[in-house]
C-alpha positions as CSV (number, residue, x, y, z in Angstrom):
1,X,-29.1,12.3,-17.7
2,X,-32.3,14.2,-15.9
3,X,-32.4,14.0,-12.4
4,X,-36.2,13.2,-13.3
5,X,-34.5,10.0,-14.5
6,X,-32.7,8.9,-11.4
7,X,-34.6,7.2,-9.3
8,X,-34.4,8.1,-5.0
9,X,-36.4,6.0,-3.6
10,X,-37.7,8.4,-1.5
11,X,-40.8,6.0,-0.6
12,X,-40.1,5.1,3.1
13,X,-42.4,2.6,4.7
14,X,-43.2,-1.2,5.6
15,X,-42.3,-2.8,2.1
16,X,-43.8,-6.4,0.5
17,X,-41.7,-9.6,-1.4
18,X,-43.1,-7.4,-4.4
19,X,-41.3,-3.8,-3.4
20,X,-38.4,-5.7,-2.5
21,X,-37.8,-7.9,-5.9
22,X,-38.6,-4.5,-8.0
23,X,-36.0,-3.0,-6.6
24,X,-33.6,-6.5,-7.3
25,X,-34.9,-6.2,-10.5
26,X,-33.7,-2.2,-10.5
27,X,-30.2,-3.2,-9.9
28,X,-30.0,-6.2,-12.2
29,X,-31.5,-3.9,-15.2
30,X,-29.1,-1.3,-14.2
31,X,-32.1,1.2,-14.5
32,X,-30.5,5.0,-13.1
33,X,-30.2,5.5,-9.6
34,X,-29.4,8.3,-6.9
35,X,-27.2,6.5,-3.9
36,X,-27.3,9.3,-1.6
37,X,-31.0,9.8,-0.7
38,X,-33.5,7.7,0.1
39,X,-34.1,4.7,2.1
40,X,-30.7,2.6,2.9
41,X,-32.0,-0.5,2.8
42,X,-33.4,-0.8,-1.0
43,X,-30.4,1.0,-2.3
44,X,-28.0,-2.1,-0.7
45,X,-30.5,-4.2,-2.7
46,X,-30.3,-2.8,-5.9
47,X,-26.1,-3.0,-5.5
48,X,-25.7,-5.7,-4.1
49,X,-28.0,-8.6,-5.5
50,X,-26.4,-7.6,-9.7
51,X,-22.6,-7.6,-7.3
52,X,-23.2,-11.1,-6.1
53,X,-24.4,-12.1,-9.3
54,X,-20.7,-10.7,-10.9
55,X,-18.5,-12.1,-7.8
56,X,-20.2,-15.9,-8.9
57,X,-19.2,-15.5,-12.2
58,X,-16.2,-14.9,-10.8
59,X,-16.2,-17.6,-8.8
60,X,-17.4,-19.7,-11.4
61,X,-14.2,-19.4,-13.3
62,X,-12.0,-21.2,-10.9
63,X,-14.8,-23.5,-9.9
64,X,-15.2,-24.9,-13.5
65,X,-12.0,-25.6,-14.1
66,X,-11.6,-27.6,-11.0
67,X,-14.8,-29.4,-11.7
68,X,-13.7,-30.4,-15.2
69,X,-10.0,-31.1,-14.3
70,X,-11.5,-33.3,-11.3
71,X,-12.3,-36.1,-14.5
72,X,-8.4,-36.3,-14.6
73,X,-7.4,-37.2,-11.4
74,X,-6.9,-35.6,-7.3
75,X,-3.2,-35.0,-8.7
76,X,-4.3,-32.4,-11.7
77,X,-6.8,-30.9,-9.2
78,X,-3.9,-30.5,-6.8
79,X,-1.6,-28.6,-9.4
80,X,-5.2,-26.3,-10.1
81,X,-5.3,-25.5,-6.4
82,X,-1.3,-24.8,-5.7
83,X,-1.5,-22.9,-9.2
84,X,-4.3,-20.7,-7.5
85,X,-2.5,-20.3,-4.4
86,X,1.0,-18.8,-6.7
87,X,-2.2,-16.7,-9.3
88,X,-3.4,-15.4,-6.2
89,X,-1.1,-12.4,-6.2
90,X,-2.2,-11.6,-9.5
91,X,-5.6,-11.1,-7.7
92,X,-3.3,-8.9,-4.9
93,X,-2.5,-6.2,-7.2
94,X,-5.6,-6.3,-9.3
95,X,-8.3,-5.6,-5.8
96,X,-5.7,-3.2,-4.4
97,X,-5.7,-1.1,-7.1
98,X,-9.7,-2.1,-8.1
99,X,-10.3,-1.1,-4.5
100,X,-8.7,2.2,-4.9
101,X,-10.5,3.0,-8.3
102,X,-13.7,1.9,-7.0
103,X,-13.5,4.1,-3.8
104,X,-11.9,7.5,-6.0
105,X,-15.1,7.0,-8.7
106,X,-17.0,6.7,-6.2
107,X,-16.3,9.8,-4.6
108,X,-16.6,11.8,-7.5
109,X,-19.6,10.2,-8.6
110,X,-21.1,11.4,-4.8
111,X,-19.6,14.8,-6.1
112,X,-21.3,15.6,-9.4
113,X,-17.5,15.2,-10.9
114,X,-17.9,12.2,-14.1
115,X,-15.5,14.0,-16.4
116,X,-12.7,13.7,-12.8
117,X,-14.1,9.9,-12.4
118,X,-13.4,8.8,-15.8
119,X,-9.5,10.1,-15.6
120,X,-9.3,7.9,-12.4
121,X,-9.9,5.2,-14.0
122,X,-7.4,5.7,-17.1
123,X,-4.4,6.2,-14.0
124,X,-5.3,2.6,-13.0
125,X,-5.9,0.8,-16.4
126,X,-2.1,2.1,-17.2
127,X,-0.5,0.8,-13.7
128,X,-2.5,-2.3,-14.0
129,X,-1.0,-3.1,-17.4
130,X,2.7,-1.8,-16.3
131,X,2.2,-4.5,-13.8
132,X,0.7,-7.3,-15.7
133,X,4.0,-7.0,-17.7
134,X,6.0,-8.2,-15.0
135,X,4.1,-10.6,-13.2
136,X,3.5,-12.5,-17.0
137,X,7.8,-12.8,-17.1
138,X,7.7,-14.2,-13.6
139,X,4.8,-16.5,-14.8
140,X,6.0,-17.8,-18.1
141,X,10.0,-18.7,-16.6
142,X,9.8,-20.2,-13.8
143,X,6.4,-21.3,-13.6
144,X,7.9,-25.1,-12.0
145,X,10.1,-23.0,-9.7
146,X,7.4,-21.8,-8.3
147,X,5.0,-25.3,-8.0
148,X,8.1,-26.8,-6.7
149,X,8.2,-23.7,-4.1
150,X,4.8,-24.6,-2.9
151,X,5.5,-28.5,-1.8
152,X,4.3,-29.8,-5.4
153,X,5.7,-33.6,-6.1
154,X,7.3,-34.3,-9.8
155,X,2.9,-35.3,-11.2
156,X,1.8,-32.5,-9.6
157,X,4.4,-29.8,-11.1
158,X,4.5,-31.4,-14.6
159,X,0.1,-31.7,-14.4
160,X,0.2,-27.7,-13.4
161,X,2.9,-25.7,-15.0
162,X,1.1,-25.2,-18.7
163,X,-2.2,-24.1,-16.5
164,X,0.5,-21.9,-14.5
165,X,1.9,-20.7,-17.3
166,X,-0.9,-19.3,-19.7
167,X,-2.6,-18.1,-16.4
168,X,0.4,-16.0,-14.9
169,X,1.6,-15.1,-18.9
170,X,-2.1,-13.4,-19.7
171,X,-2.6,-12.4,-16.3
172,X,-3.3,-9.1,-18.1
173,X,-6.7,-10.1,-18.5
174,X,-7.2,-11.1,-15.1
175,X,-6.2,-7.3,-14.3
176,X,-7.7,-5.7,-16.7
177,X,-11.7,-7.4,-16.1
178,X,-10.6,-6.5,-12.0
179,X,-10.6,-2.8,-12.8
180,X,-12.7,-1.5,-15.0
181,X,-15.3,-3.9,-13.2
182,X,-14.3,-1.5,-10.1
183,X,-15.4,1.2,-11.7
184,X,-18.1,0.3,-13.1
185,X,-19.4,-0.6,-9.7
186,X,-18.1,3.1,-8.5
187,X,-20.3,4.3,-10.8
188,X,-23.3,2.9,-9.3
189,X,-23.8,0.9,-12.8
190,X,-22.9,-2.9,-11.1
191,X,-25.2,-4.1,-13.8
192,X,-22.4,-3.9,-16.3
193,X,-19.8,-6.3,-14.0
194,X,-22.3,-8.8,-13.8
195,X,-23.5,-8.7,-17.7
196,X,-19.5,-8.8,-18.4
197,X,-19.1,-11.8,-16.7
198,X,-22.0,-13.7,-17.3
199,X,-20.4,-13.7,-20.4
200,X,-17.6,-14.5,-20.0
201,X,-18.0,-17.1,-17.9
202,X,-20.4,-18.6,-20.2
203,X,-18.3,-18.6,-22.6
204,X,-15.4,-20.5,-20.4
205,X,-17.8,-23.1,-19.3
206,X,-18.3,-24.3,-23.1
207,X,-14.3,-23.8,-23.7
208,X,-13.7,-25.8,-20.9
209,X,-14.7,-29.4,-21.7
210,X,-13.7,-28.5,-25.7
211,X,-9.6,-27.7,-24.6
212,X,-9.4,-29.7,-21.5
213,X,-10.6,-33.1,-23.2
214,X,-10.5,-32.3,-26.8
215,X,-13.1,-31.8,-29.7
216,X,-12.5,-32.0,-33.0
217,X,-9.7,-30.5,-34.5
218,X,-8.7,-28.8,-31.1
219,X,-6.5,-31.0,-29.0
220,X,-7.0,-32.3,-25.5
221,X,-4.2,-29.7,-23.7
222,X,-5.4,-31.5,-20.4
223,X,-5.1,-28.7,-17.4
224,X,-3.4,-26.8,-19.6
225,X,-6.6,-26.3,-21.7
226,X,-8.2,-25.1,-18.9
227,X,-6.5,-22.2,-18.2
228,X,-6.3,-21.7,-22.0
229,X,-10.1,-21.3,-21.9
230,X,-10.4,-19.0,-18.6
231,X,-8.5,-16.7,-21.1
232,X,-10.7,-16.3,-24.0
233,X,-13.2,-16.1,-21.5
234,X,-12.0,-13.3,-19.4
235,X,-10.5,-11.6,-23.0
236,X,-13.9,-11.3,-24.2
237,X,-15.1,-9.7,-21.0
238,X,-12.4,-7.2,-21.4
239,X,-13.3,-6.7,-25.3
240,X,-17.1,-6.0,-23.9
241,X,-16.5,-3.6,-21.1
242,X,-14.3,-1.2,-23.6
243,X,-17.6,-1.0,-26.1
244,X,-19.3,-0.3,-22.9
245,X,-17.4,2.4,-21.9
246,X,-16.9,3.7,-25.1
247,X,-20.5,3.7,-26.1
248,X,-20.7,5.7,-22.9
249,X,-23.5,3.8,-21.2
250,X,-22.2,4.2,-17.5
251,X,-21.9,7.8,-15.3
252,X,-18.9,8.3,-16.5
253,X,-18.1,11.4,-19.0
254,X,-15.2,11.2,-21.5
255,X,-13.3,14.5,-20.4
256,X,-13.6,17.4,-23.2
257,X,-9.3,17.4,-23.1
258,X,-9.7,13.5,-23.6
259,X,-7.8,10.9,-21.4
260,X,-3.7,11.4,-20.9
261,X,-1.6,10.6,-17.9
262,X,-2.2,13.1,-14.8
263,X,1.4,12.7,-12.5
264,X,-0.9,14.5,-9.2
265,X,-4.2,11.7,-9.8
266,X,-1.5,9.2,-10.5
267,X,-0.2,9.7,-7.3
268,X,-3.6,9.9,-5.3
269,X,-4.3,6.4,-7.0
270,X,-0.8,4.9,-5.8
271,X,-1.6,6.4,-2.5
272,X,-4.6,4.4,-1.7
273,X,-3.6,1.9,-4.0
274,X,-0.7,0.9,-2.3
275,X,-1.5,0.2,1.4
276,X,-4.9,-2.2,-0.6
277,X,-2.6,-4.2,-2.5
278,X,-0.4,-4.8,0.7
279,X,-3.7,-5.4,2.4
280,X,-4.0,-8.4,0.1
281,X,-0.6,-9.0,0.1
282,X,-1.0,-9.4,3.3
283,X,-4.1,-11.7,3.1
284,X,-3.2,-13.7,-0.4
285,X,0.7,-14.4,0.7
286,X,-1.2,-16.1,4.2
287,X,-3.3,-18.2,2.3
288,X,-0.4,-19.3,-0.2
289,X,1.6,-20.3,3.6
290,X,-1.5,-22.0,4.0
291,X,-1.5,-23.7,1.2
292,X,1.8,-24.9,1.5
293,X,1.4,-26.2,4.7
294,X,-1.9,-28.5,4.3
295,X,0.6,-30.0,1.4
296,X,2.7,-31.1,4.4
297,X,-0.2,-34.1,4.2
298,X,-0.1,-35.0,0.9
299,X,-1.9,-34.4,-2.6
300,X,-5.3,-36.1,-1.6
301,X,-5.1,-33.4,1.2
302,X,-4.6,-30.4,-1.1
303,X,-7.2,-32.4,-3.9
304,X,-9.4,-31.8,-0.7
305,X,-8.6,-28.5,0.5
306,X,-9.3,-27.5,-3.2
307,X,-12.4,-28.4,-3.8
308,X,-13.7,-27.0,-0.5
309,X,-12.3,-23.2,-0.9
310,X,-14.5,-23.8,-4.4
311,X,-17.4,-24.6,-2.9
312,X,-16.3,-21.9,0.2
313,X,-16.3,-18.9,-2.5
314,X,-20.2,-20.0,-3.3
315,X,-21.3,-19.5,0.2
316,X,-18.7,-16.2,1.3
317,X,-20.9,-14.5,-1.9
318,X,-23.3,-12.8,-0.5
319,X,-21.0,-11.5,2.3
320,X,-18.7,-9.7,-0.7
321,X,-22.1,-8.6,-2.4
322,X,-23.4,-6.8,0.5
323,X,-19.5,-5.8,1.5
324,X,-19.0,-4.3,-2.3
325,X,-22.8,-2.2,-2.4
326,X,-21.4,-1.3,1.6
327,X,-18.3,0.0,0.3
328,X,-20.3,2.6,-2.9
329,X,-22.4,3.6,-0.7
330,X,-20.1,4.1,1.5
331,X,-17.5,6.1,-1.2
332,X,-20.6,8.3,-3.0
333,X,-22.1,9.6,0.6
334,X,-18.7,10.9,1.9
335,X,-18.7,12.6,-1.9
336,X,-22.1,14.2,-1.3
337,X,-20.5,14.7,2.3
338,X,-23.7,11.9,3.8
339,X,-21.3,10.8,6.5
340,X,-24.4,9.7,8.6
341,X,-25.4,7.7,5.8
342,X,-22.5,5.9,5.4
343,X,-22.3,5.1,8.7
344,X,-25.9,3.3,8.2
345,X,-24.7,1.9,5.4
346,X,-22.8,-0.1,6.7
347,X,-24.3,-1.5,10.2
348,X,-27.7,-2.3,7.4
349,X,-25.1,-4.5,5.4
350,X,-22.6,-5.8,8.2
351,X,-25.9,-6.6,10.1
352,X,-27.7,-8.7,6.9
353,X,-24.4,-10.9,5.9
354,X,-24.2,-11.5,9.5
355,X,-28.0,-13.3,8.8
356,X,-27.6,-14.9,5.7
357,X,-23.7,-15.7,6.5
358,X,-24.9,-17.8,9.8
359,X,-27.6,-19.7,7.8
360,X,-25.0,-20.3,5.0
361,X,-22.5,-22.3,7.7
362,X,-25.2,-24.7,9.0
363,X,-26.5,-25.2,5.2
364,X,-22.8,-26.0,4.7
365,X,-21.8,-27.7,7.5
366,X,-25.3,-30.3,6.7
367,X,-24.1,-30.7,3.3
368,X,-20.6,-31.1,3.3
369,X,-20.0,-33.9,2.1
370,X,-22.3,-34.0,-1.0
371,X,-20.7,-30.9,-1.9
372,X,-17.2,-32.1,-2.1
373,X,-18.8,-35.1,-4.1
374,X,-20.1,-32.7,-6.6
375,X,-16.1,-32.2,-8.1
376,X,-14.9,-35.6,-7.4
377,X,-15.9,-39.2,-6.1
378,X,-12.8,-39.8,-4.7
379,X,-12.9,-41.3,-1.2
380,X,-9.8,-40.2,0.3
381,X,-10.2,-36.1,-1.5
382,X,-14.1,-36.3,-0.6
383,X,-12.9,-36.8,2.9
384,X,-10.7,-34.3,3.1
385,X,-12.7,-31.5,1.6
386,X,-15.5,-32.7,4.2
387,X,-14.1,-31.7,6.9
388,X,-12.3,-28.5,6.0
389,X,-15.9,-27.2,4.9
390,X,-17.4,-28.6,8.6
391,X,-14.4,-27.0,10.3
392,X,-14.2,-23.8,9.2
393,X,-18.0,-23.6,8.5
394,X,-18.4,-22.6,12.3
395,X,-16.5,-19.0,11.4
396,X,-18.9,-17.7,8.6
397,X,-20.7,-15.5,10.5
398,X,-17.7,-13.5,12.0
399,X,-16.1,-13.6,8.3
400,X,-19.3,-12.2,6.9
401,X,-18.7,-8.9,9.4
402,X,-15.0,-9.2,8.6
403,X,-15.7,-9.1,5.0
404,X,-18.5,-5.9,4.8
405,X,-16.4,-4.0,7.5
406,X,-13.7,-4.4,5.9
407,X,-15.4,-3.1,2.1
408,X,-16.6,-0.6,3.5
409,X,-13.0,0.9,5.3
410,X,-11.9,0.5,1.1
411,X,-14.7,2.7,-0.4
412,X,-14.4,5.4,2.4
413,X,-10.7,5.0,0.8
414,X,-8.5,3.9,4.0
415,X,-7.1,1.0,2.3
416,X,-4.6,1.3,5.2
417,X,-6.7,-0.2,7.9
418,X,-8.2,-2.8,6.7
419,X,-4.1,-4.1,6.0
420,X,-3.7,-3.6,9.1
421,X,-6.6,-5.8,10.1
422,X,-5.6,-9.0,7.8
423,X,-1.8,-8.3,9.0
424,X,-3.4,-9.3,12.6
425,X,-5.6,-12.3,11.5
426,X,-3.7,-13.8,8.9
427,X,0.3,-13.9,10.4
428,X,-0.3,-12.7,13.8
429,X,-3.1,-14.9,14.9
430,X,-3.7,-17.8,12.1
431,X,-0.5,-19.2,10.8
432,X,1.2,-19.4,13.8
433,X,-1.9,-21.3,15.2
434,X,-2.4,-23.0,12.1
435,X,1.3,-24.5,12.8
436,X,1.2,-25.2,16.3
437,X,-2.6,-27.1,16.3
438,X,-1.2,-29.2,13.1
439,X,2.7,-30.1,13.7
440,X,3.4,-29.4,17.5
441,X,-0.4,-30.1,18.8
442,X,-0.4,-33.3,16.3
443,X,-4.1,-32.3,15.3
444,X,-3.3,-32.5,11.3
445,X,-5.6,-30.2,8.9
446,X,-8.3,-30.6,11.5
447,X,-6.0,-27.8,13.1
448,X,-5.1,-26.1,10.2
449,X,-8.6,-25.0,9.7
450,X,-9.4,-24.6,13.1
451,X,-6.9,-22.0,13.1
452,X,-9.0,-20.8,10.6
453,X,-11.9,-20.0,12.5
454,X,-10.1,-18.3,15.0
455,X,-8.0,-15.9,13.4
456,X,-11.8,-14.4,11.5
457,X,-12.5,-14.1,15.6
458,X,-9.8,-12.3,16.2
459,X,-10.2,-10.1,12.8
460,X,-13.8,-9.5,13.7
461,X,-13.4,-8.2,17.1
462,X,-10.4,-5.2,15.8
463,X,-12.2,-4.6,12.9
464,X,-15.7,-3.4,15.0
465,X,-13.1,-1.7,17.3
466,X,-11.8,0.4,14.4
467,X,-15.6,0.8,12.8
468,X,-16.5,1.7,15.8
469,X,-13.5,4.7,16.0
470,X,-14.6,6.1,13.4
471,X,-11.4,7.3,11.4
472,X,-12.5,5.7,7.9
473,X,-14.8,8.7,7.7
474,X,-11.9,11.8,7.9
475,X,-10.3,10.0,4.8
476,X,-9.9,11.8,1.8
477,X,-9.2,10.3,-1.9
């Protein structure tokens, strides 16, 4: 790659729809670009569009499972929901490691050290493999126990046992898919992450009905079939990622001495990853507790909550995309010594996410019931899902601010600050308020969802104060 082949977007001035479409198209095609120079808004568009589509494909894995499993009845849907709440513990580790490797890769690319970026990616993959083995053993042997701890009745346990065993037993596919896509994002090659997940998800959607309901020589596996289809799709995605890296199609460069474990680099990665893992464990463990609180009100309520969460995943995608784009911009620009450009990137992405998610909140409130009906016609489940969506929609704008700010901190390598934000929002505010409103005040599920909105208010205020203090700018990785 030569300097002349890298787009700098040094053409400031007024932009029309065609200009923004061109920026989005450049992001989708993976056109080489220097994210440390030129106007910020076009760079964020080029990064965020493929990232939004990538995250949408990650969401499709879970949404497709629920959509097909819903044809089996409320109990299987509840089983998928409770299993997903447990599998998010795997996601916590995967995302924590991913944040660390994205931050380090972005910083090294910004410093002009692509070989060191590749070495960091290799260390993360080795750690991910080791962790996934331990989590896999737990899932295979203790699936029923874990579901019962989540409050599942016997019908739900039987429906979800195989599903949970497959997902946790093959969690290495989750781990590697997250890690290698984070490498692509950190290097500025977000288009590859998007393409991999498009292919993996297309395969998952095709295989879901085959393995769930049976087709030809393939027997009907029921709920377990959804996990089998998802695992096959993710495994194919990993094979594509390996091929892309092996072909040298990214900005990373294979080290002259080859890949090897480097204790100093491994320690640096774990130093950044550890608080990142704790950060997401704090969030995902609280989600697990919230799901357990919801389970007190019956399987229909859990099923409605599960469907609502799948809808919410799509609504927050723009904020996730802008947050990840900001993280890459922050990492590369801090590496290049452009602190003010990193700050401006965060401000612009936060403002855009706030506006988009505010609109998304209004639409979700108005369309809550038909959105839930896309998944299930069961009246009790539809009502439970509608209530969840309409209440939580009020917190969408603030959730957008939290997502972009937290991802920006992570992009700087400051994974400790978001941990404190999550601890305050989820454990000090959300869970106690949910218990008080749902049980003590007698508001039931409405009180649980109202607690989510209250927690977003607290998280947005704290995250903004910490952003203004600027300590995240001094983090070294």
